[in-house]
C-alpha positions as CSV (number, residue, x, y, z in Angstrom):
1,M,18.8,79.1,-124.6
2,A,20.7,76.3,-124.6
3,A,18.0,73.9,-123.5
4,V,15.8,75.4,-126.1
5,G,18.5,74.4,-128.7
6,R,18.3,71.0,-126.9
7,R,14.6,71.0,-127.7
8,H,14.9,70.9,-131.6
9,R,17.7,68.6,-132.3
10,A,17.4,65.2,-133.7
11,F,19.8,62.4,-134.0
12,I,19.5,59.2,-136.5
13,G,21.2,56.1,-136.6
14,S,22.1,53.8,-139.7
15,F,23.5,50.7,-140.6
16,T,27.0,51.7,-142.4
17,A,27.2,47.8,-143.3
18,A,24.3,48.7,-146.1
19,G,25.9,52.1,-146.6
20,G,24.5,54.4,-144.2
21,P,26.5,57.4,-143.0
22,G,26.2,56.6,-138.9
23,L,25.2,59.1,-136.9
24,V,23.3,62.1,-137.9
25,T,22.4,65.1,-136.7
26,A,19.7,67.1,-137.5
27,E,17.7,70.4,-136.3
28,V,13.8,70.2,-135.9
29,R,11.9,72.8,-137.5
30,P,9.6,73.1,-134.5
31,D,6.5,74.4,-136.4
32,T,6.3,71.8,-139.4
33,G,8.5,68.8,-137.6
34,A,10.5,68.8,-140.8
35,L,14.3,67.6,-140.3
36,V,17.4,69.5,-141.8
37,L,20.5,67.4,-141.9
38,T,23.1,69.0,-140.3
39,G,26.2,66.8,-139.9
40,R,27.5,63.3,-139.3
41,L,29.9,61.2,-137.8
42,G,31.1,57.6,-138.4
43,T,33.1,56.6,-136.0
44,V,31.5,53.4,-135.0
45,P,29.9,50.9,-137.2
46,D,26.4,50.0,-137.5
47,P,25.0,52.5,-134.5
48,S,21.8,51.2,-135.4
49,Y,19.8,52.3,-132.1
50,L,20.3,55.5,-130.0
51,A,19.6,56.8,-126.4
52,L,20.5,60.4,-125.0
53,S,21.2,61.4,-121.5
54,P,18.3,63.1,-119.2
55,D,19.8,66.4,-119.6
56,G,20.9,66.0,-123.1
57,D,24.3,66.3,-123.4
58,M,25.0,62.9,-123.8
59,L,24.1,60.3,-126.7
60,Y,24.8,56.4,-126.2
61,A,24.8,54.0,-129.4
62,V,25.4,50.6,-129.7
63,S,26.9,49.1,-132.4
64,E,25.4,46.4,-133.9
65,T,28.1,44.1,-135.1
66,A,29.2,40.1,-134.1
67,E,31.5,41.6,-131.8
68,G,28.7,44.6,-130.1
69,A,29.8,47.5,-128.3
70,V,28.1,50.8,-126.8
71,A,29.5,54.1,-127.9
72,A,29.0,57.8,-125.9
73,Y,29.4,61.2,-127.5
74,R,29.2,64.6,-125.7
75,V,26.5,66.7,-127.8
76,G,26.2,69.8,-125.9
77,G,28.2,71.5,-128.4
78,D,27.8,72.0,-132.5
79,K,28.7,68.7,-132.8
80,P,28.8,65.1,-131.7
81,E,32.0,64.5,-129.6
82,P,33.6,60.5,-128.9
83,A,33.5,60.3,-125.0
84,G,36.5,57.7,-125.4
85,P,36.4,54.5,-127.0
86,P,33.8,52.1,-127.3
87,V,32.9,49.4,-124.8
88,P,32.7,45.6,-125.8
89,V,29.3,44.3,-125.5
90,G,27.1,41.0,-126.1
91,G,27.1,40.2,-129.8
92,G,24.4,41.9,-132.0
93,P,22.9,44.6,-129.6
94,T,20.0,46.0,-131.0
95,H,18.9,48.5,-128.1
96,L,20.0,50.5,-125.1
97,T,18.8,52.3,-122.3
98,L,19.9,54.0,-119.6
99,H,19.1,53.1,-115.9
100,A,20.6,53.6,-112.4
101,G,23.6,54.9,-113.7
102,H,24.1,52.7,-116.1
103,V,23.9,51.8,-120.1
104,L,22.1,48.4,-120.7
105,T,22.4,46.8,-124.0
106,A,19.8,43.9,-125.1
107,D,22.2,42.1,-127.4
108,Y,20.4,40.2,-129.6
109,G,22.9,38.0,-131.1
110,S,24.1,36.0,-127.6
111,G,20.5,36.7,-125.9
112,S,21.7,38.6,-123.2
113,V,21.4,41.6,-121.0
114,T,24.6,44.1,-120.7
115,A,25.2,46.7,-118.0
116,V,27.7,49.1,-118.1
117,P,28.5,51.7,-115.5
118,L,28.4,55.9,-116.4
119,R,31.3,58.0,-115.1
120,P,30.4,61.1,-113.6
121,D,31.0,63.3,-116.4
122,G,28.6,60.5,-118.5
123,S,31.2,58.5,-120.2
124,L,31.2,54.8,-120.0
125,A,33.5,52.9,-117.6
126,A,36.1,50.7,-119.6
127,A,34.2,47.2,-119.2
128,P,30.6,46.2,-118.2
129,S,29.8,45.5,-114.7
130,G,27.5,42.5,-115.6
131,V,25.5,40.5,-117.7
132,L,22.2,38.9,-117.7
133,R,22.2,35.7,-120.3
134,H,18.8,34.9,-121.5
135,T,18.0,31.0,-121.8
136,G,15.5,29.3,-124.4
137,F,14.2,29.0,-127.6
138,G,10.5,29.4,-129.4
139,P,8.9,26.9,-131.9
140,H,10.2,29.0,-134.9
141,E,12.6,27.1,-136.9
142,R,15.0,29.7,-137.9
143,R,14.3,32.8,-135.9
144,Q,13.7,30.7,-132.4
145,R,16.6,28.8,-132.1
146,G,17.8,30.3,-129.2
147,P,17.3,34.0,-127.1
148,H,17.2,36.8,-128.5
149,A,17.0,39.9,-126.3
150,H,15.4,42.8,-128.4
151,Q,15.1,45.4,-126.0
152,V,15.7,46.7,-122.6
153,Q,14.0,49.5,-120.7
154,P,13.1,50.7,-117.3
155,A,10.0,49.8,-116.2
156,P,7.3,53.0,-114.3
157,G,8.5,53.6,-110.8
158,G,12.1,53.2,-111.5
159,R,12.5,49.6,-109.7
160,W,12.5,47.2,-112.0
161,I,13.9,46.9,-115.7
162,V,12.2,44.7,-118.8
163,S,14.1,42.7,-121.0
164,V,11.6,41.6,-124.3
165,D,13.5,38.3,-125.9
166,L,12.2,37.4,-129.5
167,G,13.7,33.8,-129.3
168,T,12.3,32.7,-126.1
169,D,8.8,34.4,-126.5
170,S,8.8,35.8,-122.9
171,V,8.9,39.4,-121.6
172,R,11.4,39.4,-118.2
173,V,11.2,41.8,-115.4
174,C,15.0,42.4,-114.1
175,T,16.7,44.2,-111.6
176,L,20.1,46.2,-111.4
177,D,21.3,45.4,-107.8
178,G,25.0,46.7,-107.6
179,G,25.4,47.2,-111.5
180,V,24.3,43.4,-112.3
181,P,20.7,42.5,-114.0
182,A,19.6,39.7,-112.3
183,L,16.4,38.0,-113.0
184,H,13.1,38.4,-111.1
185,R,10.7,37.1,-113.2
186,E,10.0,35.8,-116.8
187,I,6.4,36.1,-118.2
188,A,5.7,33.7,-121.2
189,L,3.6,35.0,-123.9
190,R,2.0,33.0,-126.8
191,P,4.5,30.5,-128.2
192,G,5.6,31.5,-131.9
193,S,4.6,35.7,-131.6
194,G,8.4,36.8,-131.6
195,P,7.7,39.6,-129.2
196,R,10.0,42.5,-130.0
197,H,9.4,45.7,-128.6
198,L,7.4,46.7,-125.2
199,A,5.7,50.4,-124.6
200,F,4.4,51.3,-121.6
201,H,1.2,53.6,-121.2
202,P,1.2,56.6,-119.0
203,D,-0.6,55.5,-116.6
204,G,1.9,53.2,-115.8
205,E,-0.7,50.1,-115.3
206,H,-0.8,48.9,-119.0
207,A,1.5,47.9,-121.5
208,Y,1.9,47.1,-124.6
209,V,4.3,44.3,-126.4
210,L,5.0,44.4,-130.1
211,N,5.4,40.7,-131.9
212,E,7.5,40.3,-134.9
213,L,6.6,37.3,-135.7
214,T,2.9,37.6,-136.1
215,P,1.2,41.1,-136.8
216,T,0.0,41.8,-132.9
217,V,0.2,43.3,-130.2
218,T,0.0,42.1,-126.7
219,V,-2.2,44.1,-124.2
220,C,-0.3,43.7,-120.5
221,L,-1.3,45.1,-117.2
222,W,1.9,46.0,-115.0
223,D,2.4,45.2,-111.4
224,A,5.0,48.1,-110.5
225,D,4.8,46.7,-106.6
226,G,5.3,42.8,-107.8
227,G,7.3,43.5,-111.0
228,S,4.9,41.4,-113.2
229,L,3.3,41.7,-116.7
230,K,-0.3,40.2,-116.9
231,P,-1.1,39.3,-120.8
232,L,-4.9,40.0,-121.5
233,A,-5.2,39.6,-125.1
234,E,-3.5,39.7,-128.5
235,V,-4.8,42.3,-131.2
236,P,-3.8,42.5,-135.3
237,V,-1.9,45.3,-136.2
238,L,-3.0,44.8,-139.7
239,P,-6.6,45.1,-140.9
240,G,-6.7,41.3,-142.9
241,A,-4.0,38.9,-144.0
242,P,-0.8,40.2,-144.6
243,A,-0.6,39.9,-148.8
244,G,3.4,39.3,-148.3
245,D,6.2,39.6,-145.6
246,A,4.8,41.3,-142.4
247,Y,7.4,41.9,-139.6
248,P,6.1,45.1,-137.2
249,S,9.2,46.6,-135.6
250,G,8.3,50.0,-134.0
251,I,5.6,51.0,-131.4
252,V,5.1,54.2,-129.6
253,V,2.3,55.3,-127.4
254,S,0.8,58.8,-127.6
255,P,1.6,61.1,-124.9
256,D,-1.9,61.4,-123.6
257,G,-2.6,57.9,-124.0
258,R,-5.3,57.3,-126.3
259,F,-3.8,55.8,-129.2
260,V,-0.8,52.9,-130.0
261,W,1.0,53.5,-133.3
262,T,3.2,50.7,-135.0
263,A,5.0,50.2,-138.0
264,T,5.1,47.2,-140.2
265,R,7.8,46.0,-142.5
266,G,6.8,44.3,-145.4
267,E,3.8,45.9,-145.8
268,D,5.0,49.3,-145.0
269,V,2.7,50.6,-143.0
270,L,1.7,52.4,-139.7
271,S,-1.2,51.6,-137.9
272,V,-3.2,53.4,-135.7
273,L,-5.2,51.3,-132.2
274,A,-7.3,53.2,-129.8
275,V,-7.3,52.5,-126.6
276,Q,-10.3,51.6,-124.8
277,G,-9.2,50.4,-121.2
278,D,-7.6,47.3,-121.2
279,A,-8.3,46.6,-125.1
280,L,-7.2,47.7,-128.1
281,R,-9.0,48.6,-131.0
282,L,-7.6,48.6,-135.0
283,A,-8.2,52.1,-135.8
284,G,-6.7,52.5,-138.9
285,T,-3.3,52.3,-141.4
286,V,-1.5,54.7,-143.6
287,P,1.7,54.2,-145.8
288,C,4.4,54.4,-144.2
289,G,6.4,57.0,-146.8
290,G,9.3,54.4,-147.9
291,H,10.2,51.0,-147.0
292,W,10.8,48.6,-144.5
293,P,9.8,51.0,-141.2
294,R,12.7,49.9,-138.3
295,A,11.3,52.2,-136.2
296,L,9.3,54.8,-134.6
297,A,9.6,58.2,-132.3
298,E,6.7,60.8,-131.4
299,H,7.9,64.4,-131.1
300,D,5.5,67.4,-130.7
301,G,3.0,66.6,-132.5
302,F,4.7,64.5,-135.3
303,L,5.5,61.0,-135.7
304,Y,9.2,59.9,-137.2
305,C,9.7,56.7,-139.1
306,A,13.3,55.4,-140.1
307,N,12.8,53.6,-143.2
308,E,16.1,51.2,-143.7
309,R,15.7,49.7,-147.3
310,S,14.2,52.7,-148.9
311,G,16.9,55.0,-146.8
312,D,14.8,58.3,-145.7
313,V,13.0,59.2,-142.4
314,T,9.4,60.1,-143.1
315,W,7.8,62.2,-140.8
316,F,3.9,62.7,-140.2
317,D,1.5,64.8,-138.2
318,V,-0.4,63.5,-135.5
319,R,-2.1,66.7,-133.8
320,D,-5.8,65.9,-134.9
321,R,-8.1,63.7,-132.6
322,T,-8.1,60.7,-134.7
323,R,-4.0,60.8,-134.4
324,L,-4.0,59.1,-137.9
325,P,-0.6,60.0,-139.2
326,R,-0.6,62.3,-142.0
327,Y,2.0,62.3,-144.2
328,D,4.3,65.7,-144.4
329,G,8.0,65.3,-145.5
330,S,11.2,63.1,-145.2
331,V,14.5,63.4,-145.7
332,E,17.0,61.1,-147.1
333,V,19.3,58.6,-144.5
334,A,20.7,55.6,-146.4
335,A,20.1,52.5,-144.2
336,A,18.3,54.7,-141.9
337,A,17.7,52.7,-138.3
338,C,16.0,54.8,-135.7
339,V,15.7,58.7,-135.0
340,V,15.7,60.0,-131.0
341,F,15.4,63.8,-130.1
342,G,16.6,66.1,-127.3
């Protein structure tokens, strides 16, 4: 019965500096996808990105402040309980993931990837075991003066990790031997594209890099044996030139691998791209239901969007064969930044 309970929980991160409540818990109605808020926990500032352990008993959050930290919570009971003090990492962490007994953070401000070991009980070690500092810059005068690691995640096959750097227009493939992240290969993308997040296709052979400084997705082939990405093409996520600000943020591949969803801030739309072999085709866009969609997540046939500036999480039914999101509802969460399920 406990496993069933875990499948219908959600955790929402928010920016406390912008009035958000911190970490928010919710129940998920399986028939409608609706979120029902159940509580909040404000123990760390700006928990903007979250990750669950595979068994769903531990939750990890970045603290996206200038100093930067990662925190762990036990969530096997009725409400989250802190599992020890936050651990300092690089400045401004924006993303985190779990890999090989470690929590890895992508530190936007310091342009680095930090590894923090996990203890057997899932809590964090007192200090990081290693840091990989990115180097380089890009042509955008304001946004690319130095490295800005924006995302880190394991690659299919379990051997490699990849980090996406907005400041250097590149994706780095890394190892984690002995708890120390080390560079294996750096793949250059188009100068000025500003890569933000990467999502792998279920086939383990394709990857899609969402670019923030240009509203496009870069389609890549993934070589799991050699640990390398091969960029193939850039595809627009908007049907025409944006009217104003257009900063893509979140990207999700549908579980069946037939579609890719993206969110674009400013334009405040969700885009649907059809997968056609080594290519993507823009199939349509719909309003995100709020303002400044920061992150996307798919769960049991519903797509969830954390809208930072309108202060809500919206959800969409994507069970139709076209996978075009159909708005179903929303819940208020001030300065919402992300949502994860477990």
